[in-house]
C-alpha positions as CSV (number, residue, x, y, z in Angstrom):
1,M,-60.6,-19.4,59.0
2,K,-57.2,-19.0,60.1
3,K,-56.0,-21.8,57.4
4,H,-57.5,-19.5,54.4
5,L,-56.3,-16.6,56.0
6,N,-52.9,-18.2,55.4
7,R,-53.8,-19.1,51.9
8,F,-55.0,-15.8,49.9
9,L,-51.6,-14.6,52.1
10,L,-49.7,-16.9,50.5
11,I,-51.2,-16.5,46.9
12,G,-50.8,-13.0,47.4
13,L,-46.8,-13.2,48.0
14,S,-46.7,-14.9,45.4
15,F,-48.2,-12.7,42.9
16,L,-46.2,-10.2,44.7
17,T,-42.8,-11.7,44.0
18,L,-43.5,-12.5,40.1
19,T,-44.7,-9.4,40.1
20,Q,-41.1,-7.8,40.8
21,C,-39.6,-10.9,39.0
22,K,-41.8,-9.0,36.1
23,N,-40.3,-5.5,36.3
24,A,-37.2,-6.3,37.2
25,S,-36.7,-8.4,33.9
26,K,-38.3,-6.0,32.2
27,E,-36.3,-2.4,33.5
28,S,-33.2,-5.5,32.7
29,H,-34.1,-5.9,29.0
30,Q,-34.5,-1.5,29.0
31,V,-30.9,-0.9,30.5
32,A,-29.4,-3.3,28.4
33,T,-31.3,-2.5,25.2
34,H,-29.6,0.8,25.7
35,Q,-26.1,-0.2,26.5
36,A,-26.8,-1.9,23.2
37,L,-27.6,1.0,21.5
38,A,-25.0,3.0,22.4
39,I,-21.9,1.5,21.8
40,A,-23.6,0.0,17.7
41,P,-22.8,2.8,15.5
42,A,-25.4,5.1,14.2
43,L,-27.1,3.9,11.6
44,A,-25.5,5.5,8.8
45,H,-23.1,4.6,9.6
46,Q,-23.9,0.3,8.8
47,I,-25.3,1.7,5.9
48,P,-22.1,2.9,3.0
49,K,-23.8,5.6,0.7
50,K,-22.1,2.7,-1.7
51,T,-20.8,-0.5,-2.7
52,V,-17.0,-0.4,-2.5
53,K,-15.5,-3.7,-3.7
54,T,-12.4,-5.5,-1.4
55,Y,-10.5,-7.9,-1.5
56,P,-10.0,-10.9,1.1
57,M,-6.6,-11.3,2.2
58,L,-5.9,-15.3,2.1
59,D,-2.6,-14.0,4.6
60,S,-1.0,-13.6,8.0
61,L,-0.8,-10.0,8.7
62,V,2.5,-8.0,10.6
63,T,2.6,-4.4,11.2
64,L,6.1,-3.0,12.2
65,T,7.5,0.0,12.7
66,I,10.9,1.0,11.6
67,A,12.5,4.0,12.2
68,G,8.8,5.2,13.4
69,Y,6.5,4.8,9.9
70,K,4.9,1.9,9.9
71,V,4.9,-1.4,7.0
72,D,2.6,-4.6,6.9
73,I,4.4,-7.4,6.4
74,R,1.9,-10.0,4.4
75,T,2.6,-13.5,3.8
76,P,1.4,-15.8,2.3
77,Q,-0.8,-18.3,4.8
78,K,-0.1,-21.8,4.8
79,D,-2.8,-24.9,4.5
80,S,-3.0,-27.7,6.1
81,S,-0.9,-29.4,2.7
82,E,1.7,-27.1,3.0
83,T,4.0,-25.6,5.8
84,L,5.5,-21.9,5.3
85,A,9.2,-23.5,5.8
86,S,11.8,-22.4,4.0
87,G,12.3,-21.3,0.5
88,A,8.0,-21.7,0.7
89,V,7.5,-18.3,-0.6
90,E,8.5,-17.5,-3.7
91,G,9.5,-14.3,-3.7
92,N,8.8,-10.6,-1.7
93,I,7.1,-7.7,-3.7
94,I,8.0,-3.8,-2.0
95,V,4.0,-2.5,-2.9
96,L,4.3,1.6,-2.7
97,P,1.1,3.6,-3.0
98,G,0.2,6.7,-4.5
99,W,0.6,10.4,-3.4
100,N,-1.2,10.8,0.4
101,F,-2.6,7.1,0.2
102,S,-3.0,4.4,2.8
103,K,-0.7,1.5,2.8
104,E,-3.4,-0.5,2.3
105,D,-5.1,1.0,-0.8
106,W,-3.1,-1.6,-2.9
107,C,-5.2,-4.6,-1.4
108,N,-8.7,-3.4,-0.7
109,K,-8.9,-1.3,-4.0
110,S,-7.4,-4.1,-6.3
111,A,-6.8,-7.9,-6.4
112,L,-3.1,-7.3,-6.7
113,C,-2.2,-8.9,-2.8
114,K,-4.9,-11.6,-3.0
115,K,-3.6,-12.4,-5.8
116,A,0.1,-12.4,-5.4
117,L,-0.3,-13.6,-2.1
118,G,-1.9,-16.4,-4.4
119,K,1.5,-16.8,-5.9
120,K,3.1,-17.2,-3.2
121,Y,5.2,-13.8,-3.3
122,R,5.2,-11.6,0.5
123,L,4.2,-8.5,0.4
124,I,6.2,-5.3,1.7
125,L,3.9,-2.5,1.9
126,P,5.2,0.6,4.5
127,E,3.1,3.7,4.6
128,M,4.2,6.6,2.7
129,S,1.9,8.6,3.3
130,K,4.0,12.6,1.3
131,S,6.4,10.6,0.2
132,V,7.5,11.6,-4.0
133,Y,11.1,9.5,-2.4
134,S,13.3,12.6,-2.4
135,A,17.6,12.0,-2.5
136,K,17.2,14.3,0.8
137,F,15.7,17.4,1.9
138,Y,16.6,20.3,0.3
139,P,16.1,24.0,2.6
140,Q,13.1,24.6,-0.1
141,T,11.7,21.5,1.1
142,R,8.2,22.4,2.7
143,K,8.5,21.7,6.6
144,D,5.2,19.9,6.6
145,W,6.8,17.3,4.2
146,Q,9.6,16.5,5.9
147,K,8.3,14.7,8.1
148,Y,7.7,11.5,5.3
149,P,9.8,9.0,4.2
150,D,12.3,9.5,2.1
151,L,14.5,7.3,0.1
152,N,17.2,7.6,2.9
153,W,14.2,6.0,4.8
154,V,13.7,2.6,2.7
155,V,16.6,1.8,1.5
156,Q,19.1,2.9,5.0
157,Q,15.8,2.5,7.4
158,M,13.4,-0.5,5.9
159,I,15.2,-2.9,4.1
160,P,18.6,-3.3,6.3
161,T,16.2,-3.8,9.0
162,L,14.2,-6.1,7.9
163,Q,17.0,-8.1,6.0
164,K,19.6,-8.2,9.5
165,E,16.0,-9.1,12.1
166,Y,13.7,-10.6,10.2
167,G,15.9,-12.2,6.7
168,I,13.4,-11.0,4.0
169,L,15.1,-8.4,0.6
170,L,18.6,-10.5,1.0
171,E,20.0,-10.2,-1.9
172,G,19.5,-14.2,-3.6
173,Q,15.9,-13.7,-3.0
174,K,14.0,-12.9,-5.9
175,N,13.0,-9.6,-4.8
176,F,10.4,-6.6,-6.6
177,L,9.6,-3.1,-6.5
178,L,5.3,-2.2,-7.7
179,G,3.8,1.4,-7.6
180,L,1.3,4.2,-8.9
181,S,1.9,7.7,-9.1
182,T,4.3,9.0,-6.8
183,G,5.2,5.1,-6.5
184,A,5.6,4.7,-9.6
185,R,8.2,6.7,-9.3
186,G,9.4,5.2,-6.6
187,V,10.6,2.4,-7.6
188,V,12.8,3.1,-9.9
189,A,14.3,4.8,-7.3
190,I,14.9,2.8,-5.0
191,G,15.8,0.3,-8.3
192,M,18.9,2.8,-9.0
193,A,19.5,3.1,-5.0
194,A,19.5,-0.6,-4.0
195,P,20.5,-2.3,-7.5
196,K,21.8,-5.9,-6.0
197,V,19.0,-5.6,-4.5
198,F,15.6,-6.5,-6.9
199,S,15.5,-8.5,-9.8
200,A,13.0,-5.7,-11.3
201,G,10.4,-3.9,-10.7
202,A,6.1,-2.8,-12.3
203,A,6.1,1.1,-12.1
204,L,2.1,2.3,-13.4
205,S,1.1,6.2,-14.1
206,G,4.6,7.8,-12.6
207,D,6.3,10.9,-13.2
208,Y,10.2,11.1,-13.7
209,D,11.4,14.2,-15.7
210,P,10.7,16.9,-13.4
211,P,11.8,19.4,-15.6
212,K,8.9,18.9,-18.2
213,M,6.2,19.2,-15.1
214,P,7.3,23.1,-14.2
215,T,4.5,23.7,-12.6
216,D,4.1,20.1,-10.2
217,R,3.1,21.3,-7.1
218,L,4.7,18.2,-5.6
219,M,8.1,18.4,-7.2
220,I,7.7,22.3,-6.4
221,G,7.4,21.4,-2.8
222,Y,10.6,19.5,-2.6
223,L,13.1,20.7,-4.5
224,G,11.9,24.8,-5.2
225,A,10.1,26.6,-7.5
226,Y,11.6,25.5,-11.2
227,Q,13.0,29.3,-12.1
228,Q,15.4,29.7,-9.5
229,Y,16.4,26.3,-8.7
230,P,17.0,25.0,-12.3
231,A,19.9,22.6,-12.4
232,R,18.8,20.3,-9.2
233,W,15.1,19.6,-11.9
234,K,17.9,19.1,-14.6
235,T,20.0,17.3,-13.4
236,G,19.9,16.8,-10.2
237,P,18.8,13.6,-8.9
238,E,15.0,13.7,-8.3
239,N,15.2,13.4,-12.2
240,L,15.0,10.0,-12.7
241,V,15.4,10.4,-17.1
242,Y,18.3,12.0,-16.9
243,H,19.5,9.0,-14.6
244,A,18.8,6.5,-16.2
245,K,21.6,4.8,-16.6
246,K,21.7,4.2,-12.4
247,L,18.7,1.6,-13.5
248,T,19.5,-1.8,-14.1
249,M,17.2,-4.3,-13.1
250,G,14.3,-5.4,-15.6
251,L,11.5,-3.1,-15.8
252,Y,7.8,-2.7,-16.7
253,L,6.0,0.5,-17.8
254,G,2.4,1.1,-17.8
255,H,0.2,4.2,-18.4
256,G,-3.4,5.3,-19.2
257,K,-3.0,7.8,-22.4
258,Q,-5.5,9.4,-21.0
259,D,-4.0,10.3,-18.1
260,R,-5.4,14.1,-16.8
261,I,-3.1,14.0,-13.7
262,V,0.4,12.5,-14.5
263,P,1.1,13.0,-18.2
264,F,1.7,10.2,-20.4
265,N,4.3,11.3,-21.4
266,Q,6.9,11.1,-18.3
267,S,6.7,7.1,-19.3
268,L,7.5,7.4,-22.5
269,L,10.7,9.7,-21.7
270,L,11.9,7.4,-19.3
271,Y,11.2,4.2,-21.2
272,N,12.9,6.3,-24.7
273,A,16.2,7.2,-22.1
274,L,16.5,3.4,-20.9
275,K,16.4,1.7,-24.4
276,K,19.3,4.4,-24.7
277,A,21.5,3.5,-21.6
278,N,21.0,0.2,-21.1
279,P,20.2,-2.2,-24.0
280,D,20.4,-5.0,-22.8
281,M,17.9,-4.5,-19.6
282,I,14.8,-6.5,-20.1
283,L,11.9,-3.8,-20.2
284,K,8.6,-4.2,-20.6
285,N,5.9,-1.5,-21.5
286,N,1.9,-0.9,-22.0
287,W,0.7,2.2,-23.2
288,V,-3.2,1.0,-23.2
289,N,-6.4,4.3,-23.1
290,A,-6.7,5.0,-19.9
291,G,-7.5,7.1,-16.7
292,H,-5.4,8.2,-13.7
293,N,-7.6,5.0,-11.5
294,Y,-8.2,1.1,-9.9
295,Q,-10.3,0.7,-12.9
296,Y,-6.7,0.9,-14.6
297,W,-4.7,0.2,-11.9
298,N,-6.1,-3.3,-11.0
299,A,-6.4,-4.1,-14.6
300,E,-2.2,-4.1,-14.4
301,V,-2.0,-7.1,-12.3
302,D,-2.1,-10.0,-13.7
303,N,0.8,-8.5,-15.9
304,M,2.8,-7.3,-13.4
305,L,2.7,-10.2,-12.2
306,R,3.5,-12.1,-15.0
307,F,6.7,-10.0,-15.3
308,F,7.8,-10.7,-12.5
309,D,7.4,-15.2,-11.9
310,D,9.3,-14.5,-15.4
311,F,12.3,-14.0,-13.5
312,L,11.5,-16.3,-10.7
313,R,11.7,-19.0,-13.3
314,G,15.3,-16.9,-14.8
């Protein structure tokens, strides 16, 4: 009898232990699941509302902070058959975004970065935010806009820092500028301010002649009203058409004739002024039936890179 009783007690203890293990496992699984759900993003965040085309990078990315502003440096990625020794990078391109666009916009919304890196161009992408590349801030410049980088930051801070500390954008290298909208304005302004550094630039959908757009809110925000400061608008450093003679690098100008944000006439005015002021400069234009959007800007990528390629061989 005692032998049978011991057997029953042993079976009972085994069953109790098994039950406790199952319960513990179940509780553990519930806790783990709860934690995972707490960490996971909401379903609405997991499923985008509409598909956005992205362009995977082929590069090594470094983000620097220069005098308070972020700058991405994207360098062509080496493969098994080559090294990033001196000479592996064919040229440098400063890539300028539009008004309040992020420094990643060109890479995320067009094929520019993928194609340029594939051609061995190093890309420099500064965070310009709401900059119009003004030569200076005026008493009438909006205070909340004075926190953004201007032309002086590019020419006196970013370029010298990259030259001295990283050996990038040296005068002996093949250096280029590329931008859209206000970034196109930046291409011309920087090219004028640092003529020895850059071989050529490409500017799309830009504005260059402020008096022809007297109600433009960006220029008003930086320069003050046109009616109050007409000389500043007409002959000041912000009028790039008036100072066309200062631009000597090669330039590719593109603009959509259906642009409702920046009139096509802005690029045409600059083109005519440059031809008159510098008849020997390398100047190419492309006027197409397009608007002010990445569908057009992406369509210009191959044209701009081919324009730069000619300077690599020159």
